[in-house]
N, CA, C and O atoms as a Tinker XYZ file with bonds, in Angstrom:
   264  protein
     1  N      1.119000   -1.191000   -0.055000    73     2
     2  CA     0.129000   -0.103000   -0.024000    64     1     3
     3  C      0.782000    1.557000    0.020000    63     2     4     5
     4  O      1.313000    1.920000    1.070000    81     3
     5  N      0.723000    2.348000   -0.952000    73     3     6
     6  CA     1.409000    3.391000   -0.934000    64     5     7
     7  C      1.277000    4.136000    0.136000    63     6     8     9
     8  O      0.336000    3.860000    0.880000    81     7
     9  N      2.161000    5.247000    0.489000    73     7    10
    10  CA     2.016000    6.295000    1.526000    64     9    11
    11  C      0.536000    7.087000    1.414000    63    10    12    13
    12  O     -0.199000    7.375000    2.358000    81    11
    13  N      0.346000    7.315000    0.206000    73    11    14
    14  CA    -1.067000    8.100000   -0.173000    64    13    15
    15  C     -2.323000    7.331000    0.128000    63    14    16    17
    16  O     -3.364000    7.839000    0.544000    81    15
    17  N     -2.158000    6.266000   -0.081000    73    15    18
    18  CA    -3.145000    4.779000   -0.016000    64    17    19
    19  C     -3.475000    5.134000    1.623000    63    18    20    21
    20  O     -4.451000    5.543000    2.251000    81    19
    21  N     -2.184000    4.763000    1.911000    73    19    22
    22  CA    -2.316000    4.819000    3.763000    64    21    23
    23  C     -3.152000    5.883000    4.584000    63    22    24    25
    24  O     -4.063000    5.643000    5.376000    81    23
    25  N     -2.577000    7.259000    4.174000    73    23    26
    26  CA    -3.239000    8.626000    4.482000    64    25    27
    27  C     -4.543000    8.293000    4.138000    63    26    28    29
    28  O     -5.173000    8.405000    5.190000    81    27
    29  N     -5.242000    7.974000    3.325000    73    27    30
    30  CA    -6.298000    8.347000    2.794000    64    29    31
    31  C     -7.461000    7.453000    3.433000    63    30    32    33
    32  O     -8.503000    8.014000    3.771000    81    31
    33  N     -7.311000    6.124000    3.601000    73    31    34
    34  CA    -7.267000    4.904000    4.992000    64    33    35
    35  C     -7.606000    5.659000    5.999000    63    34    36    37
    36  O     -8.759000    5.926000    6.338000    81    35
    37  N     -6.715000    5.985000    6.450000    73    35    38
    38  CA    -6.356000    6.967000    7.680000    64    37    39
    39  C     -7.554000    8.075000    7.880000    63    38    40    41
    40  O     -8.412000    8.132000    8.761000    81    39
    41  N     -7.316000    8.928000    6.765000    73    39    42
    42  CA    -8.617000   10.025000    7.066000    64    41    43
    43  C     -9.698000    9.557000    7.142000    63    42    44    45
    44  O    -10.483000   10.031000    7.962000    81    43
    45  N    -10.112000    8.386000    6.239000    73    43    46
    46  CA   -11.057000    7.758000    5.995000    64    45    47
    47  C    -11.853000    6.977000    7.585000    63    46    48    49
    48  O    -12.957000    6.445000    7.697000    81    47
    49  N    -11.178000    7.113000    8.234000    73    47    50
    50  CA   -11.745000    6.155000    9.384000    64    49    51
    51  C    -11.449000    7.257000   10.475000    63    50    52    53
    52  O    -11.394000    6.729000   11.586000    81    51
    53  N    -11.249000    8.572000   10.510000    73    51    54
    54  CA   -11.371000    9.410000   11.589000    64    53    55
    55  C    -12.843000    9.653000   11.991000    63    54    56    57
    56  O    -13.870000    9.571000   11.317000    81    55
    57  N    -12.667000    9.938000   13.135000    73    55    58
    58  CA   -14.027000   10.237000   13.619000    64    57    59
    59  C    -14.462000   11.814000   13.644000    63    58    60    61
    60  O    -13.627000   12.698000   13.836000    81    59
    61  N    -15.794000   12.069000   13.439000    73    59    62
    62  CA   -16.337000   13.422000   12.872000    64    61    63
    63  C    -15.250000   14.344000   13.477000    63    62    64    65
    64  O    -14.597000   15.026000   12.687000    81    63
    65  N    -14.964000   14.440000   14.958000    73    63    66
    66  CA   -14.568000   15.386000   15.523000    64    65    67
    67  C    -13.115000   15.275000   15.101000    63    66    68    69
    68  O    -12.605000   16.381000   14.920000    81    67
    69  N    -12.238000   14.146000   14.875000    73    67    70
    70  CA   -10.907000   14.379000   14.505000    64    69    71
    71  C    -10.741000   14.308000   13.068000    63    70    72    73
    72  O     -9.593000   14.041000   12.713000    81    71
    73  N    -11.718000   14.504000   12.025000    73    71    74
    74  CA   -11.458000   15.168000   10.807000    64    73    75
    75  C    -11.610000   16.422000   10.736000    63    74    76    77
    76  O    -10.984000   17.175000    9.989000    81    75
    77  N    -12.497000   16.734000   11.552000    73    75    78
    78  CA   -13.217000   18.320000   11.696000    64    77    79
    79  C    -11.341000   18.647000   12.108000    63    78    80    81
    80  O    -10.710000   19.152000   11.179000    81    79
    81  N    -10.576000   18.371000   13.385000    73    79    82
    82  CA    -9.599000   18.832000   13.719000    64    81    83
    83  C     -8.412000   18.931000   12.224000    63    82    84    85
    84  O     -7.787000   19.896000   11.784000    81    83
    85  N     -8.483000   17.421000   11.738000    73    83    86
    86  CA    -7.280000   17.693000   10.832000    64    85    87
    87  C     -7.571000   18.231000    9.614000    63    86    88    89
    88  O     -6.696000   18.276000    8.750000    81    87
    89  N     -8.928000   18.744000    9.372000    73    87    90
    90  CA    -9.065000   19.521000    8.086000    64    89    91
    91  C     -8.797000   20.764000    8.363000    63    90    92    93
    92  O     -8.300000   21.347000    7.399000    81    91
    93  N     -8.963000   21.566000    9.533000    73    91    94
    94  CA    -8.459000   23.016000   10.304000    64    93    95
    95  C     -7.067000   23.041000    9.977000    63    94    96    97
    96  O     -6.566000   24.022000    9.428000    81    95
    97  N     -6.328000   21.892000   10.319000    73    95    98
    98  CA    -4.978000   21.912000   10.261000    64    97    99
    99  C     -4.678000   21.891000    8.863000    63    98   100   101
   100  O     -4.166000   22.874000    8.327000    81    99
   101  N     -4.991000   20.722000    8.149000    73    99   102
   102  CA    -4.913000   21.051000    6.877000    64   101   103
   103  C     -5.393000   22.001000    5.732000    63   102   104   105
   104  O     -5.089000   22.006000    4.539000    81   103
   105  N     -6.155000   22.729000    6.384000    73   103   106
   106  CA    -6.051000   24.036000    5.612000    64   105   107
   107  C     -5.233000   25.224000    5.695000    63   106   108   109
   108  O     -4.962000   26.068000    4.841000    81   107
   109  N     -4.778000   25.071000    7.332000    73   107   110
   110  CA    -3.651000   25.869000    7.817000    64   109   111
   111  C     -2.538000   25.800000    6.959000    63   110   112   113
   112  O     -2.164000   26.697000    6.204000    81   111
   113  N     -1.990000   24.613000    7.121000    73   111   114
   114  CA    -1.038000   23.897000    6.339000    64   113   115
   115  C     -0.524000   24.406000    4.863000    63   114   116   117
   116  O      0.477000   24.911000    4.355000    81   115
   117  N     -2.241000   23.819000    4.381000    73   115   118
   118  CA    -1.880000   24.171000    2.759000    64   117   119
   119  C     -1.691000   25.751000    2.502000    63   118   120   121
   120  O     -0.759000   26.157000    1.807000    81   119
   121  N     -2.628000   26.622000    3.100000    73   119   122
   122  CA    -2.418000   28.184000    2.964000    64   121   123
   123  C     -0.808000   28.493000    3.274000    63   122   124   125
   124  O     -0.135000   29.206000    2.530000    81   123
   125  N     -0.354000   27.939000    4.322000    73   123   126
   126  CA     1.172000   28.449000    4.648000    64   125   127
   127  C      2.153000   28.080000    3.565000    63   126   128   129
   128  O      3.041000   28.877000    3.261000    81   127
   129  N      2.002000   26.557000    2.788000    73   127   130
   130  CA     2.726000   26.242000    1.637000    64   129   131
   131  C      2.442000   26.882000    0.624000    63   130   132   133
   132  O      3.272000   26.922000   -0.284000    81   131
   133  N      1.193000   27.561000    0.494000    73   131   134
   134  CA     0.784000   28.096000   -1.036000    64   133   135
   135  C      1.390000   29.678000   -0.466000    63   134   136   137
   136  O      1.919000   30.235000   -1.428000    81   135
   137  N      1.459000   30.458000    0.666000    73   135   138
   138  CA     2.233000   31.611000    0.971000    64   137   139
   139  C      3.630000   31.642000    0.699000    63   138   140   141
   140  O      4.226000   32.643000    0.302000    81   139
   141  N      4.261000   30.274000    0.972000    73   139   142
   142  CA     5.619000   30.281000    1.132000    64   141   143
   143  C      6.013000   30.030000   -0.555000    63   142   144   145
   144  O      7.115000   30.417000   -0.944000    81   143
   145  N      5.120000   29.409000   -1.461000    73   143   146
   146  CA     5.443000   29.209000   -2.961000    64   145   147
   147  C      5.280000   30.473000   -3.635000    63   146   148   149
   148  O      6.081000   30.728000   -4.534000    81   147
   149  N      4.254000   31.423000   -3.312000    73   147   150
   150  CA     3.919000   32.630000   -4.112000    64   149   151
   151  C      5.205000   33.330000   -3.346000    63   150   152   153
   152  O      5.943000   33.724000   -4.249000    81   151
   153  N      5.732000   33.622000   -2.183000    73   151   154
   154  CA     7.105000   34.328000   -1.817000    64   153   155
   155  C      8.064000   33.902000   -2.788000    63   154   156   157
   156  O      8.596000   34.823000   -3.407000    81   155
   157  N      8.507000   32.463000   -3.148000    73   155   158
   158  CA     9.455000   32.191000   -3.350000    64   157   159
   159  C      9.486000   32.404000   -5.061000    63   158   160   161
   160  O     10.513000   32.581000   -5.717000    81   159
   161  N      8.262000   32.347000   -5.536000    73   159   162
   162  CA     8.033000   32.765000   -7.170000    64   161   163
   163  C      8.195000   34.509000   -7.023000    63   162   164   165
   164  O      8.700000   35.084000   -7.987000    81   163
   165  N      7.908000   35.062000   -6.221000    73   163   166
   166  CA     8.009000   36.396000   -5.871000    64   165   167
   167  C      9.284000   37.103000   -6.144000    63   166   168   169
   168  O      9.445000   37.876000   -7.089000    81   167
   169  N     10.331000   36.742000   -5.114000    73   167   170
   170  CA    11.712000   36.799000   -4.905000    64   169   171
   171  C     12.460000   36.373000   -6.530000    63   170   172   173
   172  O     13.373000   36.989000   -7.080000    81   171
   173  N     11.654000   34.992000   -7.104000    73   171   174
   174  CA    12.437000   34.909000   -8.468000    64   173   175
   175  C     12.204000   35.359000   -9.463000    63   174   176   177
   176  O     12.727000   34.971000  -10.508000    81   175
   177  N     11.123000   36.552000   -9.360000    73   175   178
   178  CA    10.540000   37.265000  -10.564000    64   177   179
   179  C      9.523000   36.583000  -11.186000    63   178   180   181
   180  O      9.054000   37.167000  -12.163000    81   179
   181  N      9.046000   35.521000  -10.907000    73   179   182
   182  CA     8.032000   34.833000  -11.724000    64   181   183
   183  C      7.125000   35.461000  -11.992000    63   182   184   185
   184  O      6.686000   35.367000  -13.139000    81   183
   185  N      6.745000   35.992000  -11.422000    73   183   186
   186  CA     5.340000   37.005000  -11.162000    64   185   187
   187  C      5.333000   38.275000  -11.887000    63   186   188   189
   188  O      4.281000   38.783000  -12.274000    81   187
   189  N      6.635000   38.867000  -12.106000    73   187   190
   190  CA     6.636000   39.908000  -12.512000    64   189   191
   191  C      6.066000   40.415000  -14.093000    63   190   192   193
   192  O      5.816000   41.565000  -14.453000    81   191
   193  N      5.977000   39.336000  -14.759000    73   191   194
   194  CA     5.183000   39.846000  -16.385000    64   193   195
   195  C      3.676000   39.795000  -15.664000    63   194   196   197
   196  O      2.947000   40.649000  -16.171000    81   195
   197  N      3.148000   39.177000  -14.827000    73   195   198
   198  CA     1.734000   39.199000  -14.255000    64   197   199
   199  C      1.810000   40.714000  -13.672000    63   198   200   201
   200  O      1.114000   41.566000  -14.225000    81   199
   201  N      2.603000   41.063000  -12.612000    73   199   202
   202  CA     2.719000   42.535000  -12.181000    64   201   203
   203  C      2.398000   43.740000  -12.969000    63   202   204   205
   204  O      1.597000   44.638000  -12.708000    81   203
   205  N      3.148000   43.591000  -13.944000    73   203   206
   206  CA     3.422000   44.408000  -14.896000    64   205   207
   207  C      1.936000   44.835000  -15.566000    63   206   208   209
   208  O      1.414000   45.947000  -15.484000    81   207
   209  N      1.430000   43.720000  -16.212000    73   207   210
   210  CA     0.270000   43.672000  -16.772000    64   209   211
   211  C     -0.645000   44.146000  -16.085000    63   210   212   213
   212  O     -1.216000   45.102000  -16.609000    81   211
   213  N     -1.087000   43.763000  -14.870000    73   211   214
   214  CA    -1.891000   44.630000  -14.032000    64   213   215
   215  C     -1.865000   45.662000  -13.855000    63   214   216   217
   216  O     -2.809000   46.343000  -14.255000    81   215
   217  N     -0.820000   46.238000  -13.201000    73   215   218
   218  CA    -0.668000   47.558000  -13.560000    64   217   219
   219  C     -0.851000   48.450000  -14.987000    63   218   220   221
   220  O     -1.407000   49.541000  -15.118000    81   219
   221  N     -0.329000   47.785000  -15.799000    73   219   222
   222  CA    -0.752000   48.778000  -17.123000    64   221   223
   223  C     -2.111000   48.757000  -17.413000    63   222   224   225
   224  O     -2.631000   49.683000  -18.035000    81   223
   225  N     -2.798000   47.698000  -16.985000    73   223   226
   226  CA    -4.259000   47.502000  -17.046000    64   225   227
   227  C     -4.928000   48.809000  -16.328000    63   226   228   229
   228  O     -5.513000   49.727000  -16.904000    81   227
   229  N     -4.690000   48.660000  -14.893000    73   227   230
   230  CA    -4.927000   49.533000  -14.064000    64   229   231
   231  C     -4.634000   51.109000  -14.620000    63   230   232   233
   232  O     -5.603000   51.865000  -14.679000    81   231
   233  N     -3.502000   51.528000  -14.965000    73   231   234
   234  CA    -3.420000   52.436000  -15.578000    64   233   235
   235  C     -3.878000   52.920000  -16.763000    63   234   236   237
   236  O     -3.769000   54.108000  -17.065000    81   235
   237  N     -4.563000   51.802000  -17.711000    73   235   238
   238  CA    -5.486000   52.225000  -18.719000    64   237   239
   239  C     -6.892000   52.547000  -18.163000    63   238   240   241
   240  O     -7.745000   52.845000  -18.999000    81   239
   241  N     -7.235000   52.527000  -16.890000    73   239   242
   242  CA    -8.796000   52.059000  -16.557000    64   241   243
   243  C     -9.427000   51.174000  -16.404000    63   242   244   245
   244  O    -10.565000   51.204000  -15.937000    81   243
   245  N     -8.638000   49.881000  -16.878000    73   243   246
   246  CA    -9.688000   48.640000  -16.825000    64   245   247
   247  C     -9.781000   48.000000  -15.584000    63   246   248   249
   248  O    -10.250000   46.875000  -15.412000    81   247
   249  N     -9.278000   48.816000  -14.635000    73   247   250
   250  CA    -9.578000   48.132000  -13.365000    64   249   251
   251  C    -11.003000   48.551000  -13.028000    63   250   252   253
   252  O    -11.609000   49.408000  -13.672000    81   251
   253  N    -11.602000   47.762000  -11.767000    73   251   254
   254  CA   -12.551000   48.297000  -11.280000    64   253   255
   255  C    -12.770000   48.249000   -9.692000    63   254   256   257
   256  O    -11.983000   47.394000   -9.285000    81   255
   257  N    -13.411000   48.728000   -8.726000    73   255   258
   258  CA   -13.588000   48.547000   -7.381000    64   257   259
   259  C    -14.010000   47.090000   -7.312000    63   258   260   261
   260  O    -14.642000   46.452000   -8.154000    81   259
   261  N    -13.462000   46.634000   -5.966000    73   259   262
   262  CA   -13.677000   45.188000   -5.703000    64   261   263
   263  C    -14.725000   45.362000   -4.834000    63   262   264
   264  O    -15.271000   44.386000   -4.321000    81   263
């Protein structure tokens, strides 16, 4: 059985309370990993083209309030 299959089995057998606790932990974990990836990509310049495009569209009046 692969590690993923073992994790799936374990998660499937959690009680509702433990599943809720795991879900909360995983959401926090996933958000932290995502934030770290964005920070890494930003420092590496991988987002420069998107930032430039967004600024250009804003300056051209193509933006609207959120």
